[in-house]
Chimera marker file (.cmm) of the C-alpha trace (Angstrom):
<marker_set name="trace">
<marker id="1" x="117.917" y="75.246" z="118.416" r="1" g="1" b="0" radius="0.5"/>
<marker id="2" x="120.210" y="78.305" z="118.241" r="1" g="1" b="0" radius="0.5"/>
<marker id="3" x="123.312" y="76.112" z="118.000" r="1" g="1" b="0" radius="0.5"/>
<marker id="4" x="121.800" y="74.236" z="115.065" r="1" g="1" b="0" radius="0.5"/>
<marker id="5" x="120.907" y="77.510" z="113.312" r="1" g="1" b="0" radius="0.5"/>
<marker id="6" x="124.454" y="78.777" z="113.907" r="1" g="1" b="0" radius="0.5"/>
<marker id="7" x="125.916" y="75.634" z="112.330" r="1" g="1" b="0" radius="0.5"/>
<marker id="8" x="123.591" y="75.950" z="109.331" r="1" g="1" b="0" radius="0.5"/>
<marker id="9" x="124.470" y="79.631" z="108.866" r="1" g="1" b="0" radius="0.5"/>
<marker id="10" x="128.217" y="78.968" z="109.081" r="1" g="1" b="0" radius="0.5"/>
<marker id="11" x="127.994" y="76.193" z="106.518" r="1" g="1" b="0" radius="0.5"/>
<marker id="12" x="125.923" y="78.373" z="104.199" r="1" g="1" b="0" radius="0.5"/>
<marker id="13" x="128.431" y="81.217" z="104.633" r="1" g="1" b="0" radius="0.5"/>
<marker id="14" x="131.301" y="78.979" z="103.593" r="1" g="1" b="0" radius="0.5"/>
<marker id="15" x="129.470" y="77.571" z="100.598" r="1" g="1" b="0" radius="0.5"/>
<marker id="16" x="127.359" y="80.504" z="99.355" r="1" g="1" b="0" radius="0.5"/>
<marker id="17" x="129.461" y="83.640" z="99.924" r="1" g="1" b="0" radius="0.5"/>
<marker id="18" x="131.182" y="85.070" z="96.855" r="1" g="1" b="0" radius="0.5"/>
<marker id="19" x="133.473" y="88.006" z="96.168" r="1" g="1" b="0" radius="0.5"/>
<marker id="20" x="132.732" y="90.562" z="93.478" r="1" g="1" b="0" radius="0.5"/>
<marker id="21" x="135.082" y="93.185" z="92.105" r="1" g="1" b="0" radius="0.5"/>
<marker id="22" x="135.665" y="95.252" z="89.001" r="1" g="1" b="0" radius="0.5"/>
<marker id="23" x="137.314" y="93.430" z="86.120" r="1" g="1" b="0" radius="0.5"/>
<marker id="24" x="139.968" y="96.086" z="85.586" r="1" g="1" b="0" radius="0.5"/>
<marker id="25" x="141.169" y="95.715" z="89.220" r="1" g="1" b="0" radius="0.5"/>
<marker id="26" x="141.326" y="91.905" z="89.191" r="1" g="1" b="0" radius="0.5"/>
<marker id="27" x="145.119" y="91.418" z="88.714" r="1" g="1" b="0" radius="0.5"/>
<marker id="28" x="146.099" y="93.807" z="91.517" r="1" g="1" b="0" radius="0.5"/>
<marker id="29" x="143.396" y="92.552" z="93.899" r="1" g="1" b="0" radius="0.5"/>
<marker id="30" x="144.283" y="88.900" z="93.239" r="1" g="1" b="0" radius="0.5"/>
<marker id="31" x="147.906" y="89.656" z="94.083" r="1" g="1" b="0" radius="0.5"/>
<marker id="32" x="146.906" y="91.459" z="97.312" r="1" g="1" b="0" radius="0.5"/>
<marker id="33" x="144.476" y="88.699" z="98.264" r="1" g="1" b="0" radius="0.5"/>
<marker id="34" x="147.207" y="86.083" z="98.008" r="1" g="1" b="0" radius="0.5"/>
<marker id="35" x="149.704" y="88.182" z="99.970" r="1" g="1" b="0" radius="0.5"/>
<marker id="36" x="147.405" y="88.956" z="102.933" r="1" g="1" b="0" radius="0.5"/>
<marker id="37" x="147.947" y="86.638" z="105.880" r="1" g="1" b="0" radius="0.5"/>
<marker id="38" x="145.389" y="85.740" z="108.567" r="1" g="1" b="0" radius="0.5"/>
<marker id="39" x="147.716" y="87.285" z="111.182" r="1" g="1" b="0" radius="0.5"/>
<marker id="40" x="147.609" y="90.611" z="109.324" r="1" g="1" b="0" radius="0.5"/>
<marker id="41" x="143.818" y="90.533" z="109.269" r="1" g="1" b="0" radius="0.5"/>
<marker id="42" x="143.670" y="89.699" z="112.970" r="1" g="1" b="0" radius="0.5"/>
<marker id="43" x="146.127" y="92.432" z="113.940" r="1" g="1" b="0" radius="0.5"/>
<marker id="44" x="144.243" y="94.953" z="111.783" r="1" g="1" b="0" radius="0.5"/>
<marker id="45" x="140.976" y="94.004" z="113.466" r="1" g="1" b="0" radius="0.5"/>
<marker id="46" x="142.518" y="94.384" z="116.939" r="1" g="1" b="0" radius="0.5"/>
<marker id="47" x="144.094" y="97.718" z="116.001" r="1" g="1" b="0" radius="0.5"/>
<marker id="48" x="140.811" y="99.154" z="114.741" r="1" g="1" b="0" radius="0.5"/>
<marker id="49" x="138.838" y="97.602" z="117.597" r="1" g="1" b="0" radius="0.5"/>
<marker id="50" x="140.956" y="99.561" z="120.059" r="1" g="1" b="0" radius="0.5"/>
<marker id="51" x="140.314" y="102.748" z="118.033" r="1" g="1" b="0" radius="0.5"/>
<marker id="52" x="143.760" y="102.922" z="116.472" r="1" g="1" b="0" radius="0.5"/>
<marker id="53" x="144.443" y="105.352" z="113.643" r="1" g="1" b="0" radius="0.5"/>
<marker id="54" x="144.575" y="104.307" z="110.012" r="1" g="1" b="0" radius="0.5"/>
<marker id="55" x="147.927" y="106.089" z="109.606" r="1" g="1" b="0" radius="0.5"/>
<marker id="56" x="149.502" y="103.836" z="112.271" r="1" g="1" b="0" radius="0.5"/>
<marker id="57" x="148.863" y="100.650" z="110.265" r="1" g="1" b="0" radius="0.5"/>
<marker id="58" x="151.764" y="98.753" z="108.741" r="1" g="1" b="0" radius="0.5"/>
<marker id="59" x="152.027" y="98.246" z="104.971" r="1" g="1" b="0" radius="0.5"/>
<marker id="60" x="150.550" y="94.738" z="105.185" r="1" g="1" b="0" radius="0.5"/>
<marker id="61" x="147.639" y="95.994" z="107.298" r="1" g="1" b="0" radius="0.5"/>
<marker id="62" x="146.986" y="98.844" z="104.868" r="1" g="1" b="0" radius="0.5"/>
<marker id="63" x="146.809" y="96.298" z="102.032" r="1" g="1" b="0" radius="0.5"/>
<marker id="64" x="144.154" y="94.414" z="104.018" r="1" g="1" b="0" radius="0.5"/>
<marker id="65" x="142.151" y="97.613" z="104.485" r="1" g="1" b="0" radius="0.5"/>
<marker id="66" x="142.422" y="98.412" z="100.763" r="1" g="1" b="0" radius="0.5"/>
<marker id="67" x="141.012" y="94.969" z="99.989" r="1" g="1" b="0" radius="0.5"/>
<marker id="68" x="137.984" y="95.693" z="102.178" r="1" g="1" b="0" radius="0.5"/>
<marker id="69" x="137.321" y="98.851" z="100.164" r="1" g="1" b="0" radius="0.5"/>
<marker id="70" x="137.615" y="97.181" z="96.746" r="1" g="1" b="0" radius="0.5"/>
<marker id="71" x="136.075" y="93.731" z="97.280" r="1" g="1" b="0" radius="0.5"/>
<marker id="72" x="132.345" y="93.240" z="97.873" r="1" g="1" b="0" radius="0.5"/>
<marker id="73" x="130.855" y="90.116" z="99.393" r="1" g="1" b="0" radius="0.5"/>
<marker id="74" x="127.611" y="88.641" z="98.146" r="1" g="1" b="0" radius="0.5"/>
<marker id="75" x="125.761" y="86.436" z="100.612" r="1" g="1" b="0" radius="0.5"/>
<marker id="76" x="122.181" y="86.446" z="99.315" r="1" g="1" b="0" radius="0.5"/>
<marker id="77" x="121.646" y="82.738" z="99.934" r="1" g="1" b="0" radius="0.5"/>
<marker id="78" x="122.808" y="82.739" z="103.556" r="1" g="1" b="0" radius="0.5"/>
<marker id="79" x="119.712" y="82.471" z="105.786" r="1" g="1" b="0" radius="0.5"/>
<marker id="80" x="119.363" y="85.379" z="108.180" r="1" g="1" b="0" radius="0.5"/>
<marker id="81" x="121.849" y="87.640" z="106.378" r="1" g="1" b="0" radius="0.5"/>
<marker id="82" x="120.993" y="91.203" z="105.396" r="1" g="1" b="0" radius="0.5"/>
<marker id="83" x="121.025" y="90.283" z="101.704" r="1" g="1" b="0" radius="0.5"/>
<marker id="84" x="118.586" y="87.399" z="102.212" r="1" g="1" b="0" radius="0.5"/>
<marker id="85" x="116.228" y="89.674" z="104.145" r="1" g="1" b="0" radius="0.5"/>
<marker id="86" x="116.247" y="92.175" z="101.279" r="1" g="1" b="0" radius="0.5"/>
<marker id="87" x="115.639" y="89.332" z="98.815" r="1" g="1" b="0" radius="0.5"/>
<marker id="88" x="112.616" y="88.082" z="100.798" r="1" g="1" b="0" radius="0.5"/>
<marker id="89" x="111.208" y="91.634" z="101.123" r="1" g="1" b="0" radius="0.5"/>
<marker id="90" x="111.462" y="92.053" z="97.358" r="1" g="1" b="0" radius="0.5"/>
<marker id="91" x="109.606" y="88.777" z="96.848" r="1" g="1" b="0" radius="0.5"/>
<marker id="92" x="106.793" y="89.979" z="99.111" r="1" g="1" b="0" radius="0.5"/>
<marker id="93" x="106.591" y="93.280" z="97.230" r="1" g="1" b="0" radius="0.5"/>
<marker id="94" x="106.371" y="91.336" z="93.952" r="1" g="1" b="0" radius="0.5"/>
<marker id="95" x="103.296" y="89.558" z="95.298" r="1" g="1" b="0" radius="0.5"/>
<marker id="96" x="101.668" y="92.980" z="95.756" r="1" g="1" b="0" radius="0.5"/>
<marker id="97" x="102.232" y="93.737" z="92.084" r="1" g="1" b="0" radius="0.5"/>
<marker id="98" x="100.779" y="90.396" z="91.020" r="1" g="1" b="0" radius="0.5"/>
<marker id="99" x="97.863" y="89.990" z="93.448" r="1" g="1" b="0" radius="0.5"/>
<marker id="100" x="97.307" y="93.628" z="94.467" r="1" g="1" b="0" radius="0.5"/>
<marker id="101" x="97.468" y="95.154" z="97.928" r="1" g="1" b="0" radius="0.5"/>
<marker id="102" x="95.993" y="92.969" z="100.656" r="1" g="1" b="0" radius="0.5"/>
<marker id="103" x="92.718" y="94.238" z="102.081" r="1" g="1" b="0" radius="0.5"/>
<marker id="104" x="93.480" y="93.828" z="105.757" r="1" g="1" b="0" radius="0.5"/>
<marker id="105" x="92.922" y="96.517" z="108.347" r="1" g="1" b="0" radius="0.5"/>
<marker id="106" x="93.828" y="96.540" z="112.030" r="1" g="1" b="0" radius="0.5"/>
<marker id="107" x="92.287" y="98.726" z="114.693" r="1" g="1" b="0" radius="0.5"/>
<marker id="108" x="94.567" y="99.172" z="117.684" r="1" g="1" b="0" radius="0.5"/>
<marker id="109" x="93.232" y="100.493" z="120.966" r="1" g="1" b="0" radius="0.5"/>
<marker id="110" x="96.092" y="101.188" z="123.386" r="1" g="1" b="0" radius="0.5"/>
<marker id="111" x="95.548" y="100.488" z="127.026" r="1" g="1" b="0" radius="0.5"/>
<marker id="112" x="94.906" y="103.668" z="128.973" r="1" g="1" b="0" radius="0.5"/>
<marker id="113" x="97.135" y="102.538" z="131.833" r="1" g="1" b="0" radius="0.5"/>
<marker id="114" x="100.223" y="102.363" z="129.618" r="1" g="1" b="0" radius="0.5"/>
<marker id="115" x="99.537" y="105.306" z="127.293" r="1" g="1" b="0" radius="0.5"/>
<marker id="116" x="101.454" y="108.489" z="128.143" r="1" g="1" b="0" radius="0.5"/>
<marker id="117" x="98.688" y="110.638" z="126.564" r="1" g="1" b="0" radius="0.5"/>
<marker id="118" x="96.007" y="109.220" z="128.876" r="1" g="1" b="0" radius="0.5"/>
<marker id="119" x="98.320" y="109.535" z="131.888" r="1" g="1" b="0" radius="0.5"/>
<marker id="120" x="98.734" y="113.262" z="131.239" r="1" g="1" b="0" radius="0.5"/>
<marker id="121" x="94.966" y="113.716" z="130.940" r="1" g="1" b="0" radius="0.5"/>
<link id1="1" id2="2" r="1" g="1" b="0" radius="0.2"/>
<link id1="2" id2="3" r="1" g="1" b="0" radius="0.2"/>
<link id1="3" id2="4" r="1" g="1" b="0" radius="0.2"/>
<link id1="4" id2="5" r="1" g="1" b="0" radius="0.2"/>
<link id1="5" id2="6" r="1" g="1" b="0" radius="0.2"/>
<link id1="6" id2="7" r="1" g="1" b="0" radius="0.2"/>
<link id1="7" id2="8" r="1" g="1" b="0" radius="0.2"/>
<link id1="8" id2="9" r="1" g="1" b="0" radius="0.2"/>
<link id1="9" id2="10" r="1" g="1" b="0" radius="0.2"/>
<link id1="10" id2="11" r="1" g="1" b="0" radius="0.2"/>
<link id1="11" id2="12" r="1" g="1" b="0" radius="0.2"/>
<link id1="12" id2="13" r="1" g="1" b="0" radius="0.2"/>
<link id1="13" id2="14" r="1" g="1" b="0" radius="0.2"/>
<link id1="14" id2="15" r="1" g="1" b="0" radius="0.2"/>
<link id1="15" id2="16" r="1" g="1" b="0" radius="0.2"/>
<link id1="16" id2="17" r="1" g="1" b="0" radius="0.2"/>
<link id1="17" id2="18" r="1" g="1" b="0" radius="0.2"/>
<link id1="18" id2="19" r="1" g="1" b="0" radius="0.2"/>
<link id1="19" id2="20" r="1" g="1" b="0" radius="0.2"/>
<link id1="20" id2="21" r="1" g="1" b="0" radius="0.2"/>
<link id1="21" id2="22" r="1" g="1" b="0" radius="0.2"/>
<link id1="22" id2="23" r="1" g="1" b="0" radius="0.2"/>
<link id1="23" id2="24" r="1" g="1" b="0" radius="0.2"/>
<link id1="24" id2="25" r="1" g="1" b="0" radius="0.2"/>
<link id1="25" id2="26" r="1" g="1" b="0" radius="0.2"/>
<link id1="26" id2="27" r="1" g="1" b="0" radius="0.2"/>
<link id1="27" id2="28" r="1" g="1" b="0" radius="0.2"/>
<link id1="28" id2="29" r="1" g="1" b="0" radius="0.2"/>
<link id1="29" id2="30" r="1" g="1" b="0" radius="0.2"/>
<link id1="30" id2="31" r="1" g="1" b="0" radius="0.2"/>
<link id1="31" id2="32" r="1" g="1" b="0" radius="0.2"/>
<link id1="32" id2="33" r="1" g="1" b="0" radius="0.2"/>
<link id1="33" id2="34" r="1" g="1" b="0" radius="0.2"/>
<link id1="34" id2="35" r="1" g="1" b="0" radius="0.2"/>
<link id1="35" id2="36" r="1" g="1" b="0" radius="0.2"/>
<link id1="36" id2="37" r="1" g="1" b="0" radius="0.2"/>
<link id1="37" id2="38" r="1" g="1" b="0" radius="0.2"/>
<link id1="38" id2="39" r="1" g="1" b="0" radius="0.2"/>
<link id1="39" id2="40" r="1" g="1" b="0" radius="0.2"/>
<link id1="40" id2="41" r="1" g="1" b="0" radius="0.2"/>
<link id1="41" id2="42" r="1" g="1" b="0" radius="0.2"/>
<link id1="42" id2="43" r="1" g="1" b="0" radius="0.2"/>
<link id1="43" id2="44" r="1" g="1" b="0" radius="0.2"/>
<link id1="44" id2="45" r="1" g="1" b="0" radius="0.2"/>
<link id1="45" id2="46" r="1" g="1" b="0" radius="0.2"/>
<link id1="46" id2="47" r="1" g="1" b="0" radius="0.2"/>
<link id1="47" id2="48" r="1" g="1" b="0" radius="0.2"/>
<link id1="48" id2="49" r="1" g="1" b="0" radius="0.2"/>
<link id1="49" id2="50" r="1" g="1" b="0" radius="0.2"/>
<link id1="50" id2="51" r="1" g="1" b="0" radius="0.2"/>
<link id1="51" id2="52" r="1" g="1" b="0" radius="0.2"/>
<link id1="52" id2="53" r="1" g="1" b="0" radius="0.2"/>
<link id1="53" id2="54" r="1" g="1" b="0" radius="0.2"/>
<link id1="54" id2="55" r="1" g="1" b="0" radius="0.2"/>
<link id1="55" id2="56" r="1" g="1" b="0" radius="0.2"/>
<link id1="56" id2="57" r="1" g="1" b="0" radius="0.2"/>
<link id1="57" id2="58" r="1" g="1" b="0" radius="0.2"/>
<link id1="58" id2="59" r="1" g="1" b="0" radius="0.2"/>
<link id1="59" id2="60" r="1" g="1" b="0" radius="0.2"/>
<link id1="60" id2="61" r="1" g="1" b="0" radius="0.2"/>
<link id1="61" id2="62" r="1" g="1" b="0" radius="0.2"/>
<link id1="62" id2="63" r="1" g="1" b="0" radius="0.2"/>
<link id1="63" id2="64" r="1" g="1" b="0" radius="0.2"/>
<link id1="64" id2="65" r="1" g="1" b="0" radius="0.2"/>
<link id1="65" id2="66" r="1" g="1" b="0" radius="0.2"/>
<link id1="66" id2="67" r="1" g="1" b="0" radius="0.2"/>
<link id1="67" id2="68" r="1" g="1" b="0" radius="0.2"/>
<link id1="68" id2="69" r="1" g="1" b="0" radius="0.2"/>
<link id1="69" id2="70" r="1" g="1" b="0" radius="0.2"/>
<link id1="70" id2="71" r="1" g="1" b="0" radius="0.2"/>
<link id1="71" id2="72" r="1" g="1" b="0" radius="0.2"/>
<link id1="72" id2="73" r="1" g="1" b="0" radius="0.2"/>
<link id1="73" id2="74" r="1" g="1" b="0" radius="0.2"/>
<link id1="74" id2="75" r="1" g="1" b="0" radius="0.2"/>
<link id1="75" id2="76" r="1" g="1" b="0" radius="0.2"/>
<link id1="76" id2="77" r="1" g="1" b="0" radius="0.2"/>
<link id1="77" id2="78" r="1" g="1" b="0" radius="0.2"/>
<link id1="78" id2="79" r="1" g="1" b="0" radius="0.2"/>
<link id1="79" id2="80" r="1" g="1" b="0" radius="0.2"/>
<link id1="80" id2="81" r="1" g="1" b="0" radius="0.2"/>
<link id1="81" id2="82" r="1" g="1" b="0" radius="0.2"/>
<link id1="82" id2="83" r="1" g="1" b="0" radius="0.2"/>
<link id1="83" id2="84" r="1" g="1" b="0" radius="0.2"/>
<link id1="84" id2="85" r="1" g="1" b="0" radius="0.2"/>
<link id1="85" id2="86" r="1" g="1" b="0" radius="0.2"/>
<link id1="86" id2="87" r="1" g="1" b="0" radius="0.2"/>
<link id1="87" id2="88" r="1" g="1" b="0" radius="0.2"/>
<link id1="88" id2="89" r="1" g="1" b="0" radius="0.2"/>
<link id1="89" id2="90" r="1" g="1" b="0" radius="0.2"/>
<link id1="90" id2="91" r="1" g="1" b="0" radius="0.2"/>
<link id1="91" id2="92" r="1" g="1" b="0" radius="0.2"/>
<link id1="92" id2="93" r="1" g="1" b="0" radius="0.2"/>
<link id1="93" id2="94" r="1" g="1" b="0" radius="0.2"/>
<link id1="94" id2="95" r="1" g="1" b="0" radius="0.2"/>
<link id1="95" id2="96" r="1" g="1" b="0" radius="0.2"/>
<link id1="96" id2="97" r="1" g="1" b="0" radius="0.2"/>
<link id1="97" id2="98" r="1" g="1" b="0" radius="0.2"/>
<link id1="98" id2="99" r="1" g="1" b="0" radius="0.2"/>
<link id1="99" id2="100" r="1" g="1" b="0" radius="0.2"/>
<link id1="100" id2="101" r="1" g="1" b="0" radius="0.2"/>
<link id1="101" id2="102" r="1" g="1" b="0" radius="0.2"/>
<link id1="102" id2="103" r="1" g="1" b="0" radius="0.2"/>
<link id1="103" id2="104" r="1" g="1" b="0" radius="0.2"/>
<link id1="104" id2="105" r="1" g="1" b="0" radius="0.2"/>
<link id1="105" id2="106" r="1" g="1" b="0" radius="0.2"/>
<link id1="106" id2="107" r="1" g="1" b="0" radius="0.2"/>
<link id1="107" id2="108" r="1" g="1" b="0" radius="0.2"/>
<link id1="108" id2="109" r="1" g="1" b="0" radius="0.2"/>
<link id1="109" id2="110" r="1" g="1" b="0" radius="0.2"/>
<link id1="110" id2="111" r="1" g="1" b="0" radius="0.2"/>
<link id1="111" id2="112" r="1" g="1" b="0" radius="0.2"/>
<link id1="112" id2="113" r="1" g="1" b="0" radius="0.2"/>
<link id1="113" id2="114" r="1" g="1" b="0" radius="0.2"/>
<link id1="114" id2="115" r="1" g="1" b="0" radius="0.2"/>
<link id1="115" id2="116" r="1" g="1" b="0" radius="0.2"/>
<link id1="116" id2="117" r="1" g="1" b="0" radius="0.2"/>
<link id1="117" id2="118" r="1" g="1" b="0" radius="0.2"/>
<link id1="118" id2="119" r="1" g="1" b="0" radius="0.2"/>
<link id1="119" id2="120" r="1" g="1" b="0" radius="0.2"/>
<link id1="120" id2="121" r="1" g="1" b="0" radius="0.2"/>
</marker_set>
């Protein structure tokens, strides 16, 4: 079941993830995006994973880091992503505005054997 979910999430990531950026930065970011190689991204990831300093990065690696600062990813339609969770929470909150707060109350009685307050007493 987890393998199937992983396949579905990867496919959704490839099809539903988009980049957003400011219009005035588009020409410079497009040029940097084309010039960045997968090897530069991999070496940057390894360098930062091993707690390397930002000043020790090569010019190509610094370009990759600058791209991460300027480009945002939008993945609201990828199931299980942070953006989809926020989207679903907002939908639930909209139901409260339309239907009102649900009238459901729970009474919880903790077990005395597991409660630290009762153990102290």
